[in-house]
LUMMAR-90007 format. One record per residue (C-alpha): residue in three letters; x, y, z. Coordinates in pm, 1 decimal. Example, Ala and Ser with C-alpha at 12.3 -4.5 7.8 and 13.67 -1.06 7.14 Angstrom:
BEGIN
SITE|type|east|north|up
SITE|ALA|1230.0|-450.0|780.0
SITE|SER|1367.0|-106.0|714.0
END
This chain:
BEGIN
SITE|type|east|north|up
SITE|MET|1916.2|-3637.4|398.1
SITE|LYS|2102.5|-3491.9|155.7
SITE|ILE|2011.8|-3304.4|-188.4
SITE|VAL|2062.2|-3537.0|-492.4
SITE|ALA|1916.6|-3404.8|-747.7
SITE|ILE|1861.2|-2999.8|-932.6
SITE|GLU|1657.6|-2901.0|-1215.3
SITE|THR|1553.1|-2517.5|-1360.6
SITE|ARG|1274.7|-2476.8|-1600.4
SITE|ARG|1259.9|-2194.5|-1823.9
SITE|ILE|877.6|-2092.2|-1774.8
SITE|ARG|782.3|-1825.6|-2037.9
SITE|GLN|541.5|-1576.5|-2031.9
SITE|SER|414.2|-1392.9|-2331.9
SITE|ALA|528.0|-955.7|-2256.4
SITE|GLU|185.9|-898.1|-2397.7
SITE|LEU|50.5|-973.5|-2065.3
SITE|TRP|235.9|-702.9|-1869.1
SITE|TYR|126.3|-453.1|-2190.6
SITE|ALA|-204.1|-505.3|-2193.2
SITE|PRO|-445.2|-344.3|-2304.5
SITE|HIS|-165.2|-188.9|-2508.7
SITE|MET|77.0|-365.0|-2725.3
SITE|PRO|389.7|-424.2|-2619.4
SITE|PRO|651.4|-109.1|-2745.1
SITE|SER|879.4|-272.9|-3059.1
SITE|GLY|1123.7|-474.5|-2909.3
SITE|ALA|987.9|-612.6|-2591.9
SITE|ARG|1098.3|-954.0|-2494.6
SITE|ASP|842.4|-1238.2|-2295.9
SITE|PHE|879.4|-1233.3|-1930.1
SITE|GLU|1131.4|-1589.8|-1807.0
SITE|PHE|1069.1|-1703.8|-1454.9
SITE|PRO|1306.6|-1963.6|-1394.7
SITE|LEU|1119.9|-2207.9|-1179.1
SITE|THR|1419.4|-2440.3|-1000.5
SITE|THR|1296.3|-2794.0|-784.0
SITE|ILE|1592.4|-2960.7|-536.3
SITE|THR|1491.3|-3365.2|-436.4
SITE|THR|1650.2|-3476.8|-146.3
SITE|ASP|1723.4|-3883.1|-125.2
SITE|SER|1405.6|-3951.3|57.6
SITE|GLY|1200.0|-3802.4|-218.9
SITE|ILE|1079.2|-3438.7|-56.2
SITE|GLU|1125.6|-3190.9|-257.3
SITE|GLY|1147.3|-2756.5|-262.8
SITE|HIS|1008.9|-2531.9|-462.4
SITE|THR|1145.4|-2170.3|-609.0
SITE|MET|1157.6|-1922.0|-852.7
SITE|ASP|1366.8|-1666.2|-957.5
SITE|TYR|1218.3|-1395.1|-1256.7
SITE|GLY|1295.1|-1208.7|-1559.5
SITE|PRO|1149.2|-898.0|-1684.4
SITE|LEU|1412.5|-753.8|-1903.5
SITE|GLY|1540.1|-1076.0|-2005.0
SITE|GLN|1734.2|-1211.7|-1757.5
SITE|GLY|1597.5|-1524.2|-1661.5
SITE|ARG|1748.9|-1720.9|-1930.0
SITE|ALA|2084.1|-1620.1|-1780.6
SITE|SER|1992.6|-1639.5|-1441.0
SITE|ALA|1841.7|-2038.8|-1484.7
SITE|TYR|2222.1|-2147.7|-1651.8
SITE|ALA|2407.9|-1910.1|-1354.6
SITE|LEU|2219.4|-2132.7|-1140.2
SITE|HIS|2350.2|-2447.1|-1254.5
SITE|ASP|2691.8|-2300.4|-1348.6
SITE|ILE|2795.6|-2117.4|-1025.1
SITE|TYR|2564.6|-2331.0|-723.9
SITE|TYR|2534.3|-2679.1|-879.3
SITE|HIS|2804.5|-2849.9|-663.3
SITE|ASP|2759.1|-2652.3|-371.5
SITE|LEU|2411.5|-2771.4|-290.5
SITE|LEU|2454.9|-3155.7|-440.5
SITE|GLY|2527.6|-3389.1|-142.3
SITE|ALA|2454.8|-3078.4|84.8
SITE|ASN|2189.5|-3128.5|409.9
SITE|PRO|1889.1|-2946.0|297.1
SITE|LEU|1761.4|-2872.4|678.8
SITE|HIS|2154.5|-2666.0|759.5
SITE|THR|2007.9|-2358.9|587.9
SITE|GLU|2221.1|-2144.0|792.4
SITE|GLU|2546.6|-2359.2|698.6
SITE|ILE|2488.5|-2331.7|358.8
SITE|TRP|2327.9|-1975.2|356.4
SITE|GLN|2661.6|-1879.7|520.6
SITE|ARG|2881.4|-2067.7|268.3
SITE|LEU|2716.0|-1932.4|-32.5
SITE|ARG|2702.2|-1576.1|146.1
SITE|SER|3106.4|-1587.7|192.2
SITE|LYS|3130.5|-1751.7|-271.4
SITE|GLN|2931.8|-1434.3|-274.6
SITE|ARG|3270.5|-1202.6|-215.4
SITE|HIS|3385.1|-1296.3|-535.9
SITE|LEU|3103.9|-1309.7|-802.4
SITE|TYR|3154.4|-941.0|-873.4
SITE|ASN|2971.3|-993.9|-1178.1
SITE|PHE|2658.9|-1166.0|-954.1
SITE|ARG|2408.5|-1050.7|-701.5
SITE|GLU|2306.7|-1240.8|-410.0
SITE|THR|1978.0|-1316.9|-535.5
SITE|ILE|2004.7|-1647.2|-736.5
SITE|TRP|2122.9|-1791.5|-408.3
SITE|SER|1856.3|-1609.4|-220.4
SITE|ASN|1600.1|-1775.4|-439.4
SITE|LEU|1766.5|-2138.6|-322.8
SITE|ASP|1687.4|-2060.5|0.6
SITE|VAL|1334.6|-2048.5|-61.4
SITE|ALA|1369.8|-2325.5|-195.2
SITE|LEU|1539.9|-2537.3|124.8
SITE|TRP|1334.3|-2389.8|374.2
SITE|ASP|1029.1|-2491.8|142.4
SITE|ILE|1197.1|-2863.6|215.3
SITE|LYS|1208.9|-2760.4|614.6
SITE|GLY|865.1|-2655.4|597.7
SITE|ARG|753.5|-3048.2|434.9
SITE|VAL|1003.3|-3231.9|633.8
SITE|ALA|847.7|-3118.8|957.0
SITE|GLY|492.2|-3099.9|831.8
SITE|MET|458.0|-2712.1|888.5
SITE|SER|421.4|-2427.0|697.0
SITE|ILE|760.9|-2158.0|710.5
SITE|ALA|516.6|-1898.4|932.9
SITE|ALA|498.4|-2172.1|1176.2
SITE|LEU|872.0|-2285.7|1187.2
SITE|LEU|981.6|-1956.5|1221.1
SITE|GLY|727.5|-1889.5|1528.1
SITE|GLN|396.6|-1779.7|1318.5
SITE|TYR|227.6|-1444.6|1455.6
SITE|ARG|-99.6|-1393.7|1275.5
SITE|ASP|-259.5|-1612.2|974.7
SITE|ARG|-314.8|-1273.0|699.8
SITE|ILE|-157.6|-969.7|638.4
SITE|PRO|-322.8|-660.7|473.4
SITE|THR|-254.1|-637.9|132.9
SITE|TYR|-201.3|-388.5|-56.7
SITE|ALA|-268.8|-278.3|-472.0
SITE|THR|14.4|-183.0|-682.3
SITE|CYS|-83.7|-33.9|-1038.4
SITE|PRO|231.0|-56.5|-1286.4
SITE|PRO|322.5|277.1|-1445.5
SITE|GLN|218.7|128.5|-1802.1
SITE|THR|-163.2|117.6|-1624.8
SITE|ILE|-185.4|476.5|-1460.8
SITE|GLY|-25.8|673.2|-1793.5
SITE|THR|-295.5|913.6|-1861.7
SITE|LEU|-517.1|1028.2|-1587.8
SITE|GLU|-840.6|842.3|-1709.9
SITE|GLU|-641.2|521.9|-1676.9
SITE|LEU|-536.3|615.6|-1305.4
SITE|LYS|-939.8|706.0|-1257.6
SITE|GLN|-989.0|327.8|-1366.6
SITE|GLN|-724.4|132.4|-1186.3
SITE|VAL|-786.5|319.0|-821.4
SITE|LEU|-1105.7|317.9|-855.4
SITE|GLU|-1147.1|-102.8|-958.7
SITE|LYS|-856.8|-179.2|-739.1
SITE|LYS|-1071.1|-27.5|-442.0
SITE|ALA|-1352.8|-159.9|-524.1
SITE|GLN|-1164.7|-513.8|-508.9
SITE|GLY|-1126.9|-441.1|-146.1
SITE|TYR|-746.7|-420.4|-126.5
SITE|ALA|-666.7|-213.3|203.6
SITE|GLY|-435.6|54.4|-31.5
SITE|ILE|-333.7|124.1|-312.4
SITE|LYS|28.1|232.3|-454.7
SITE|LEU|86.9|466.9|-771.3
SITE|GLN|455.1|339.9|-945.3
SITE|LEU|509.4|712.1|-1045.4
SITE|SER|807.6|867.6|-1226.8
SITE|GLY|773.9|1122.4|-1467.4
SITE|GLY|849.1|1449.7|-1219.2
SITE|PRO|642.0|1743.0|-1042.3
SITE|ALA|436.9|1830.6|-1363.0
SITE|ALA|350.2|1499.6|-1481.4
SITE|ASP|323.4|1336.6|-1104.3
SITE|ILE|104.1|1608.7|-888.6
SITE|PRO|-217.4|1581.8|-1086.0
SITE|ARG|-217.7|1226.9|-1044.1
SITE|LEU|-123.0|1211.7|-713.7
SITE|ARG|-417.2|1510.5|-644.4
SITE|LEU|-656.8|1246.2|-825.2
SITE|ALA|-616.4|1031.8|-632.9
SITE|ARG|-631.9|1107.4|-306.1
SITE|GLU|-973.5|1247.5|-438.9
SITE|LEU|-1138.5|929.7|-526.3
SITE|VAL|-1048.0|709.9|-261.7
SITE|GLY|-1096.7|984.3|3.5
SITE|THR|-916.1|1112.7|294.3
SITE|ASP|-862.0|760.5|544.1
SITE|TYR|-793.4|506.2|224.1
SITE|PRO|-411.0|413.8|258.4
SITE|LEU|-205.7|582.9|-63.9
SITE|MET|177.7|521.5|-118.1
SITE|LEU|376.3|654.0|-362.4
SITE|ASP|707.2|448.4|-561.1
SITE|SER|913.3|651.1|-803.7
SITE|SER|1152.7|368.0|-855.1
SITE|ALA|1453.1|544.1|-770.9
SITE|ALA|1423.1|814.6|-1098.9
SITE|LEU|1376.1|1158.0|-958.9
SITE|SER|1644.2|1462.6|-872.8
SITE|PHE|1658.8|1602.6|-486.4
SITE|ASP|1514.3|1861.0|-563.7
SITE|THR|1200.1|1676.4|-772.2
SITE|ALA|1140.4|1446.6|-479.1
SITE|LEU|1156.5|1719.1|-234.6
SITE|LYS|891.5|1882.4|-418.1
SITE|ILE|644.9|1592.2|-492.9
SITE|GLY|750.1|1529.1|-122.7
SITE|HIS|583.2|1834.4|15.6
SITE|VAL|279.5|1781.5|-197.1
SITE|LEU|253.7|1406.6|-33.2
SITE|ASP|276.6|1581.5|323.9
SITE|GLU|-20.9|1759.4|177.1
SITE|LEU|-246.6|1437.8|92.4
SITE|HIS|-95.4|1259.1|324.5
SITE|TYR|-1.6|970.6|161.1
SITE|GLU|164.0|647.9|390.8
SITE|TRP|508.3|679.6|240.5
SITE|PHE|767.3|774.3|-58.2
SITE|GLU|946.1|477.5|-196.3
SITE|GLU|1261.7|512.3|-368.4
SITE|PRO|1299.2|889.3|-413.7
SITE|VAL|1626.5|798.8|-531.8
SITE|PRO|1875.3|614.2|-576.8
SITE|ASP|1870.4|369.9|-272.6
SITE|ALA|2288.7|435.0|-282.1
SITE|GLN|2227.1|809.4|-259.1
SITE|ILE|2243.8|788.4|99.2
SITE|LEU|2298.5|1143.4|156.7
SITE|GLN|2023.7|1268.5|-18.9
SITE|LEU|1791.7|1035.3|133.9
SITE|ARG|1884.6|1138.7|519.5
SITE|LYS|1828.5|1477.8|357.8
SITE|LEU|1432.8|1350.6|214.2
SITE|ALA|1346.3|1175.9|568.0
SITE|ALA|1461.6|1519.4|742.7
SITE|GLU|1257.1|1752.8|547.4
SITE|LEU|949.6|1574.0|440.4
SITE|ARG|638.6|1466.2|746.7
SITE|THR|578.0|1157.5|454.5
SITE|PRO|807.8|832.2|562.3
SITE|ILE|1084.3|784.4|314.9
SITE|LEU|1098.0|355.7|219.4
SITE|ALA|1457.7|288.4|85.3
SITE|ALA|1708.6|23.7|106.0
SITE|GLU|1539.9|-219.2|-183.1
SITE|THR|1777.5|-301.6|-341.5
SITE|VAL|2060.1|-276.7|-89.2
SITE|GLY|2217.5|-642.4|14.9
SITE|LEU|2189.3|-737.7|403.0
SITE|ALA|2548.3|-638.1|533.6
SITE|GLU|2481.5|-248.1|389.4
SITE|LEU|2120.3|-239.8|572.2
SITE|PRO|2236.8|-109.9|929.4
SITE|GLN|2397.0|139.1|765.9
SITE|TYR|2096.2|319.1|605.3
SITE|MET|1884.7|336.1|993.7
SITE|LEU|2208.9|353.8|1152.6
SITE|ASP|2310.9|735.1|947.4
SITE|GLY|1888.0|844.9|917.1
SITE|ALA|1853.3|783.0|548.6
SITE|THR|1511.9|604.9|556.2
SITE|ASP|1233.3|576.0|775.1
SITE|LEU|1102.1|238.5|706.2
SITE|ILE|1305.9|-32.1|535.7
SITE|ARG|1228.4|-184.0|201.8
SITE|ALA|1309.4|-612.8|202.9
SITE|ASP|1226.3|-893.9|26.4
SITE|VAL|1312.7|-1262.0|28.9
SITE|HIS|1460.6|-1197.2|-358.9
SITE|HIS|1694.0|-892.3|-245.0
SITE|LYS|1803.9|-975.4|127.6
SITE|GLY|1933.5|-1341.3|122.9
SITE|GLY|1594.0|-1559.2|93.4
SITE|VAL|1365.3|-1684.4|412.2
SITE|THR|1690.5|-1712.3|641.1
SITE|GLY|1841.7|-1349.7|519.6
SITE|LEU|1453.5|-1145.0|554.1
SITE|TRP|1475.0|-1338.2|879.2
SITE|LYS|1757.3|-1173.3|1001.7
SITE|ALA|1694.5|-840.1|810.1
SITE|LEU|1363.2|-840.5|1030.2
SITE|GLY|1594.7|-914.9|1370.1
SITE|MET|1785.4|-589.1|1272.6
SITE|CYS|1459.5|-394.4|1235.1
SITE|GLU|1289.7|-490.3|1567.5
SITE|LEU|1626.5|-416.5|1767.7
SITE|LEU|1661.5|-68.0|1595.9
SITE|GLY|1281.6|23.1|1584.6
SITE|PHE|1186.5|2.6|1232.2
SITE|GLU|912.5|-123.3|1051.2
SITE|LEU|976.2|-371.8|754.4
SITE|GLU|739.8|-381.9|439.4
SITE|THR|795.9|-626.3|215.7
SITE|HIS|867.0|-546.4|-116.7
SITE|THR|715.6|-748.2|-406.4
SITE|ALA|962.8|-1030.3|-581.4
SITE|SER|703.6|-1048.7|-871.4
SITE|SER|729.3|-1426.6|-873.5
SITE|PRO|496.1|-1633.7|-778.8
SITE|LEU|635.7|-1861.9|-555.1
SITE|LEU|893.6|-1561.9|-410.6
SITE|ASP|589.9|-1371.5|-314.5
SITE|ALA|456.1|-1732.6|-86.6
SITE|ALA|734.3|-1691.4|87.8
SITE|ASN|760.7|-1345.5|165.4
SITE|LEU|344.8|-1418.9|242.7
SITE|GLN|513.8|-1707.4|521.6
SITE|VAL|790.9|-1467.1|609.7
SITE|GLY|563.9|-1175.2|675.7
SITE|CYS|298.2|-1428.8|846.5
SITE|ALA|601.4|-1424.3|1057.7
SITE|THR|652.8|-1113.2|1254.2
SITE|ARG|457.6|-781.8|1342.9
SITE|LEU|646.8|-551.0|1153.1
SITE|SER|498.6|-564.6|820.9
SITE|ARG|178.3|-335.4|800.2
SITE|TYR|113.9|-465.7|491.0
SITE|ILE|244.9|-715.7|182.8
SITE|GLU|219.2|-588.8|-194.5
SITE|SER|53.7|-749.8|-461.4
SITE|HIS|144.0|-602.5|-768.9
SITE|HIS|7.3|-730.2|-1190.4
SITE|PRO|-142.5|-1016.4|-1207.5
SITE|MET|39.5|-1171.0|-1459.1
SITE|PHE|256.7|-1292.8|-1158.9
SITE|ARG|29.5|-1450.7|-1039.4
SITE|PHE|105.1|-1803.0|-1261.1
SITE|GLY|154.6|-2166.9|-1236.9
SITE|LEU|-47.4|-2228.2|-876.9
SITE|LYS|-384.2|-2374.2|-774.0
SITE|GLY|-659.9|-2270.1|-569.4
SITE|ASN|-553.1|-1886.4|-651.2
SITE|PRO|-299.5|-1839.1|-273.5
SITE|LEU|-213.2|-1520.2|-333.5
SITE|GLY|-583.7|-1383.4|-376.3
SITE|LEU|-722.2|-1092.7|-177.0
SITE|ARG|-995.2|-1218.1|65.6
SITE|ASP|-1167.0|-969.9|345.9
SITE|GLY|-844.1|-729.3|269.0
SITE|CYS|-597.5|-966.5|314.3
SITE|GLN|-314.8|-1229.6|166.5
SITE|HIS|-406.9|-1549.0|376.7
SITE|LEU|-172.7|-1800.6|514.7
SITE|PRO|-145.4|-2099.0|330.1
SITE|THR|-258.0|-2415.6|483.3
SITE|GLY|-33.7|-2639.2|332.8
SITE|PRO|343.1|-2704.8|432.4
SITE|GLY|644.2|-2548.6|412.3
SITE|LEU|586.2|-2269.1|139.5
SITE|GLY|218.6|-2359.9|133.2
SITE|VAL|124.2|-2358.4|-214.1
SITE|GLU|75.7|-2617.0|-496.1
SITE|LEU|254.2|-2610.4|-850.7
SITE|ASP|-22.8|-2677.7|-1133.6
SITE|TRP|222.7|-2839.3|-1328.7
SITE|ASP|29.3|-2886.6|-1597.2
SITE|TRP|41.8|-2550.7|-1677.5
SITE|LEU|380.2|-2574.6|-1598.9
SITE|ASP|444.8|-2808.1|-1880.5
SITE|ASN|276.5|-2596.3|-2079.7
SITE|HIS|470.3|-2334.0|-2089.8
SITE|THR|826.1|-2444.7|-1986.4
SITE|VAL|1043.3|-2354.1|-2287.5
SITE|GLU|1373.5|-2539.9|-2111.5
SITE|ALA|1484.0|-2791.3|-1832.2
SITE|LEU|1811.9|-2748.0|-1722.3
SITE|ARG|1971.1|-3077.4|-1516.4
SITE|GLY|2311.6|-3052.1|-1302.3
SITE|ASP|2548.6|-2801.8|-1483.6
SITE|CYS|2554.2|-2632.0|-1768.3
SITE|LEU|2965.5|-2618.5|-1787.9
END
């Protein structure tokens, strides 16, 4: 078996979906999600998708074809480890690109492997379960005021989510009242998390962290930038609330965070850690060193389907994340929907999902075939 064709569609979603019910700010760009299909000489296809909330979708679509097209054409898609190692070596000199683009390609290769075997990716990895408790993330634009926070938190809890994560990065004066209100609304035993998106200083993170200790939040996610290992280590030592970090670092840097005591929990997903292959390697590291790994949403339906597949092959993740509903598009049957507080493993082979080609055709603005040089 060999790869004979690669096509990438630029799928466009209006920015209004992200900012609703508010109007988008002046200059806000629509979101583009590159949808890549890898075709084999047997006719079996695998699919993957990047994401693009900051205008990078078009650029990453072209980069995929300019940089990686010839590396994949003619390769055996079942040899995922060989391809993964080859692309990782190439990354050494791709100074202006992260490994996320070829991480996404690895997802399509695993989709092909599953379709060839007639098995889900989770089953190929040695399936551990068929569902994962799911928490809802409230994006910052949905909880700008205390009244908006109340509405979102009560709505998410009523929908049956197993927990709720707040994305707040305004500092102690703005965020602490919101953190307290959320706890009052859901009661003492309901899981709450905080993600500050690397926007705090050490001092402000420490002040907020002590309140999280008092309110019994599940974790404090990315309080300071991942690169500030010393500050993360100091926070992890000072606070009872577990620090969740290392979302934005590559797979090779991950062991340093565990060995240095810079985090209590590991953050990872197929997009940031090298696809299905890389995320599975990260889980192996975590199990050997005694860490849990909480899967981060990739804000892209096919990548989140891959996250769910890997999550169902491990016991190390308590939850899986569900973000803004605008990221649940282009799939038939709502396979990433919530049932009994969980996302359930799709029953089909590979990623297990069926693409809604009519919807995707209607939202395609360009299709790339071959290289673009």
